[in-house]
VEXVEX-522372 format. One record per residue: z, y, x of N, C-alpha, C in turn. Coordinates in steps of 0.02 Angstrom, whole numbers, plus 50000, padded with zeros to 5 digits. Example, Ala and Ser with C-alpha at 12.3 -4.5 7.8 and 13.67 -1.06 7.14 Angstrom:
REM residues 2
503904971650660503904977550615503904983550660 503544988850642503574994750684503945000250645 
END
This chain:
REM residues 96
556075704953583556355711253551557045711653585 557215718453598557875720953628558265721453557 558925717953562559375719253502559655726753501 559785729053450560045735153442560775735453465 561115730053449561805730153474561835728253548 562185733053576562215732453662561675736153692 561205738253661560705741453697560795749953688 560345753053726560345761053728559715763153712 559655769653684559005773053679558965779253726 558365779953754558285786053801557545788853787 557625795353772557025799053761556735801853829 556045800553839555745802553894555035805353873 554845811453888554295814253866554145813753791 554615814453746554535814553671554545807553649 554605803153689554555795853670555225792153669 555435789153625556085785053631555935777753645 556405775553695556375770253725557045766453713 556995759353693557705755553688557735751753753 558225750553781558425746653846559065743753848 559125738353880559695734553892559735732253967 560215731053992560335727954059560665721854063 560505716954097560825709854094560975709254171 561545705954183561745703254253561415696654264 561095695854318560815689554339561035687354405 560955680554429561225678654484560895683454545 560395685054538560055690254603560115697154592 560435699354541560445706354521560525708854454 560175712754428560185715454362559525716354339 559435714354279558725713554252558795718754190 558335724454187558355729354135557705727754096 557785727654038557215726653990557195733253943 556485735053934556335740753906555775740253854 555755742753804555265743953753555265749253708 554685751853672554625756453632555165755653573 555655760953566556155761153519555945759453442 555345763653432555105763053364554655757553345 554435752953398554065748153382554325741553413 554945739153373555175733853403554745726953408 554825723553466554355718353475553785720553509 553705726153527553095728953578553225726253646 552595727553678552595724753753553245727653786 553625722353825554215723353857554065725153941 554485729753957554485731754029555085728354060 555075724154108555565721054139555725722154207 556295725654231556335727954301556895723954327 556765721254388557315718254426557565722254480 558275724554469558575730154514559115726554546 559425730254597559975728354627560625727354575 561075723554591561695722754557562065729354539 562115734054587562315739954584561815744654546 561745743654482561315747454443561405754354433 560905758554439561125766154434560665768354368 561055770354321560685773654262560105778454267 560135781554331559665786754354558885783954362 558935776954373558325773554378557895772454326 558155772754257557835771654198557185776254189 557205782554201556565786554192556015784054244 556285783154303555835779954359555485773254339 555885769454307555645763154295555155763454237 555185768454196554745769054132554125772154161 554165776954200553605780354228553135775354275 553505771654311553135766854356552735762054306 553125759654258552795754354217552185757954182 552255764454145551665767254121551145768154165 551295770254229550685771154272550385764954294 550705759054281550415752754307550255748154258 550105750754192549765745954148550265744154087 550855747054083551325744454029551125748853971 550935746553906550725749053845551365748453802 551765752853808552425752653777552375752053693 551815754353662551835753253594551375747553566 551095743953615550615738753602550935731753605 550665726553583550895719953592550635717953657 550985712653684550705709753748551305706753786 551045703153837551495699753891551935705553922 552535702953937552945708053983552605710054044 552795716254061552545718754133553215717954178 553215714454223553835713054271553635718454336 554215721154351554225724854413554885723754444 554905726354516555515724354557555675732054591 556345733654600556435739454637556425737854708 556145742054751556245741054827556625747154836 556745748454900557235753354923557115759954892 556495762854898556305768754870555875769754817 555575763554797555065763554739555065756954710 554545755454672554535749354626553855746454647 553755739754632553165736354641553055730754587 552435728954568552315724454519552495718054545 552745713354499552865706254527552165702754521 552075698654571551555693254558551705687854518 551275684054494551295678754450551885673554474 551875672054533552315666654563553045669354566 553165675654566553815678754574554115680654497 553765679754448554025679854372554425674054361 555095675054331555545670554319555185666754256 555405660554245555045656654183555655656054131 
END
């Protein structure tokens, strides 16, 4: 569950999403979930250290197109930003 303190809400296609970004040794990790259903399946994106807020809608769209069920329960979906797009992380790339 994403904490309310320190997180932000974005509305995309009439759905509200809560998100927060954390700095990691390898870059920035962005966590997103449905704002009105705390504890729902999370979308976790690994992006470069120089994080751009303009990527949030693209992260959400990519997640929804690739199996992220924002309002349902489930294991997090992990993605990584490449130069111009995103890709799903394979099991061996997911941090423990």
